[in-house]
C-alpha positions as CSV (number, residue, x, y, z in Angstrom):
1,M,174.0,-111.1,-66.6
2,T,170.5,-110.0,-67.6
3,Y,168.7,-106.9,-66.5
4,A,165.0,-106.3,-66.1
5,A,163.5,-104.0,-68.6
6,D,162.9,-100.5,-67.4
7,K,159.3,-99.6,-67.0
8,P,158.1,-97.0,-69.5
9,T,157.9,-93.5,-68.1
10,V,154.2,-93.1,-68.9
11,V,152.1,-91.1,-66.5
12,T,149.4,-93.3,-65.2
13,G,145.9,-91.9,-65.3
14,S,146.6,-89.7,-68.2
15,G,142.9,-89.3,-68.9
16,K,142.4,-88.0,-65.4
17,V,145.2,-85.5,-65.8
18,A,144.1,-84.3,-69.2
19,L,140.4,-84.0,-68.4
20,P,140.7,-80.8,-66.3
21,A,142.6,-79.0,-69.0
22,Y,140.0,-79.8,-71.6
23,C,137.3,-78.7,-69.2
24,M,139.2,-75.4,-68.9
25,L,139.2,-75.1,-72.7
26,A,135.5,-75.5,-72.8
27,L,134.8,-73.0,-70.1
28,T,137.1,-70.4,-71.6
29,L,135.2,-70.8,-74.9
30,I,132.0,-70.0,-73.1
31,G,133.6,-67.0,-71.5
32,I,135.0,-65.8,-74.8
33,A,131.6,-66.0,-76.5
34,V,129.9,-64.1,-73.7
35,A,132.6,-61.4,-73.6
36,V,132.5,-61.0,-77.4
37,Y,128.7,-60.5,-77.5
38,V,128.8,-57.9,-74.7
39,A,131.8,-56.2,-76.2
40,R,130.1,-56.0,-79.5
41,G,127.1,-54.3,-77.8
42,N,129.5,-51.8,-76.1
43,Y,131.2,-51.0,-79.4
44,T,128.2,-50.6,-81.6
45,G,125.8,-49.2,-78.9
46,Q,123.1,-51.8,-79.8
47,P,121.0,-53.0,-76.8
48,L,121.7,-56.5,-75.5
49,W,119.1,-59.2,-75.6
50,C,118.2,-60.1,-72.0
51,P,116.4,-63.4,-72.1
52,I,115.9,-64.0,-68.3
53,I,116.9,-61.0,-66.2
54,D,116.0,-57.6,-67.7
55,G,119.0,-55.6,-66.4
56,C,121.8,-56.2,-68.9
57,N,121.6,-52.8,-70.7
58,V,121.4,-50.9,-67.4
59,V,124.5,-52.7,-66.1
60,V,126.5,-52.4,-69.3
61,N,125.7,-48.6,-69.6
62,S,126.5,-48.0,-66.0
63,P,129.8,-46.1,-65.1
64,Y,130.6,-49.0,-62.7
65,S,131.1,-51.3,-65.7
66,R,134.0,-49.3,-67.0
67,V,137.6,-49.1,-65.8
68,F,139.4,-45.9,-66.9
69,G,136.7,-45.5,-69.5
70,V,137.2,-49.0,-71.0
71,P,134.3,-51.4,-70.8
72,M,134.7,-54.4,-68.6
73,S,133.8,-56.7,-71.5
74,Y,137.0,-55.8,-73.2
75,F,139.1,-56.9,-70.2
76,G,136.9,-60.0,-70.0
77,F,137.7,-60.9,-73.6
78,I,141.4,-60.5,-73.0
79,Y,141.2,-62.5,-69.8
80,Y,139.4,-65.5,-71.3
81,L,141.6,-65.4,-74.4
82,Y,144.7,-65.7,-72.1
83,M,143.1,-68.5,-70.0
84,F,142.3,-70.3,-73.3
85,A,146.0,-70.2,-74.3
86,L,147.0,-71.2,-70.8
87,A,144.6,-74.2,-70.8
88,A,145.8,-75.2,-74.3
89,R,149.4,-75.3,-73.0
90,L,148.3,-77.3,-69.9
91,A,146.7,-79.9,-72.2
92,F,150.1,-80.4,-73.9
93,D,152.2,-80.0,-70.7
94,P,150.0,-80.9,-67.7
95,L,152.9,-81.4,-65.3
96,S,154.5,-78.0,-65.7
97,S,154.7,-76.4,-62.3
98,S,154.7,-72.9,-63.7
99,L,151.6,-73.5,-65.8
100,R,149.7,-75.2,-63.0
101,F,150.5,-72.4,-60.6
102,R,149.5,-69.7,-63.1
103,A,146.2,-71.5,-63.9
104,V,145.2,-71.5,-60.2
105,L,146.4,-67.9,-59.7
106,Y,144.7,-66.3,-62.6
107,A,141.5,-68.3,-62.2
108,G,141.4,-67.0,-58.6
109,V,141.9,-63.4,-59.8
110,G,139.1,-63.8,-62.3
111,A,136.8,-65.3,-59.7
112,A,137.6,-62.5,-57.2
113,T,137.0,-59.8,-60.0
114,S,133.6,-61.4,-60.9
115,M,132.6,-61.5,-57.3
116,Y,133.4,-57.8,-56.8
117,F,131.5,-56.9,-60.0
118,M,128.5,-58.8,-58.8
119,Y,128.7,-56.9,-55.5
120,L,128.6,-53.6,-57.5
121,Q,125.6,-54.8,-59.4
122,L,123.7,-55.8,-56.3
123,G,124.8,-52.9,-54.1
124,F,125.1,-49.9,-56.4
125,I,123.6,-50.5,-59.8
126,C,120.7,-52.4,-58.3
127,Q,120.4,-54.5,-61.5
128,V,121.8,-57.9,-62.5
129,C,123.2,-58.7,-66.0
130,I,122.6,-62.3,-67.0
131,Y,125.8,-62.3,-69.1
132,C,127.8,-61.1,-66.1
133,L,126.2,-63.8,-64.0
134,I,127.2,-66.4,-66.6
135,S,130.7,-65.0,-66.6
136,A,130.9,-65.1,-62.8
137,V,129.8,-68.8,-62.8
138,T,132.4,-69.5,-65.5
139,T,135.2,-68.0,-63.6
140,F,134.3,-69.9,-60.4
141,L,134.2,-73.1,-62.4
142,L,137.6,-72.2,-63.9
143,L,139.0,-71.9,-60.4
144,F,137.5,-75.2,-59.4
145,V,138.9,-77.0,-62.4
146,A,142.3,-75.3,-62.0
147,I,142.5,-76.6,-58.4
148,W,141.3,-80.0,-59.6
149,H,144.0,-80.1,-62.2
150,F,146.6,-79.0,-59.6
151,Q,145.6,-81.8,-57.2
152,A,145.4,-84.4,-60.0
153,T,149.0,-83.6,-61.1
154,R,150.5,-82.9,-57.7
155,S,151.9,-86.4,-57.1
156,K,153.2,-86.7,-60.6
157,S,155.1,-83.4,-60.9
158,G,157.9,-84.2,-58.5
159,F,156.4,-83.4,-55.2
160,G,156.1,-87.1,-54.3
161,S,159.6,-88.1,-55.4
162,R,161.9,-89.9,-53.2
163,W,164.2,-86.9,-52.7
164,S,161.4,-84.6,-51.6
165,R,160.1,-87.3,-49.2
166,A,163.5,-87.7,-47.7
167,W,163.8,-83.9,-47.2
168,R,160.4,-83.8,-45.5
169,V,161.4,-86.6,-43.1
170,Q,164.6,-84.6,-42.2
171,L,162.6,-81.4,-41.9
172,V,160.1,-83.0,-39.5
173,H,162.9,-84.5,-37.5
174,F,164.7,-81.2,-37.4
175,A,161.6,-79.4,-36.1
176,F,160.9,-82.1,-33.5
177,M,164.4,-82.0,-32.1
178,Y,164.4,-78.2,-32.1
179,L,161.1,-78.1,-30.1
180,R,162.5,-80.6,-27.6
181,S,165.5,-78.5,-27.1
182,R,163.4,-75.3,-26.6
183,L,161.3,-77.1,-24.0
184,G,164.4,-78.2,-22.1
185,L,164.1,-81.9,-22.9
186,L,167.2,-81.9,-25.1
187,P,169.6,-79.1,-24.0
188,S,172.5,-80.3,-26.1
189,F,170.7,-80.0,-29.4
190,Q,172.3,-77.6,-31.9
191,P,170.2,-76.7,-35.0
192,H,173.2,-76.2,-37.3
193,Q,174.7,-79.5,-36.4
194,S,171.4,-81.3,-37.0
195,F,171.1,-79.6,-40.4
196,Q,174.6,-80.7,-41.3
197,A,173.7,-84.2,-40.2
198,A,170.6,-84.1,-42.5
199,L,172.8,-83.1,-45.4
200,S,175.2,-86.0,-44.8
201,N,172.4,-88.5,-44.4
202,R,170.4,-87.4,-47.5
203,P,171.8,-90.1,-49.8
204,R,171.3,-92.8,-47.2
205,I,167.7,-91.8,-46.6
206,A,166.9,-91.6,-50.3
207,A,168.3,-95.1,-50.7
208,W,166.3,-96.4,-47.7
209,R,163.1,-94.9,-49.1
210,S,163.8,-96.7,-52.4
């Protein structure tokens, strides 16, 4: 008796999966460079070079640009450094559920923080820092790329497996039968009995889906 050779467990579209992680690495390097330059100006007291919008030094020296006396640029440097390490780990392990979730979560936190700081610049400081604007665009691009990576790896990380599809079928069936019973169309329906039936039918449904 001969058996067919098993297909190699290689993730198809590996280039598509790895590309968002490399884009995140490039964006974090931009953020690190901007944060280092602004942090250097905060530490040495030297004025920043403002090539387009002449408001960088006003924003940097404003009390709104400090949290408990610590310049925002220091926090930005730590944030981008962490996101760089996270993106590097994603490049080696793109299907990790924990890393994918943390990338979206922390990218969203960074984008929200940048949006709030831009609101402070426009509403209270009445000046705009070009480096803060670059950082804000970088954080929003990081969020976009993190969501892109999450969607690109969603079907390959276990969400689309046969077991999860079988459970979704049973869940939809359970909800449908429960609604019918609540509307009086199926008075004899018992939720706990349906759930027990779902547990007993799980192997059969998984085999049918295969």
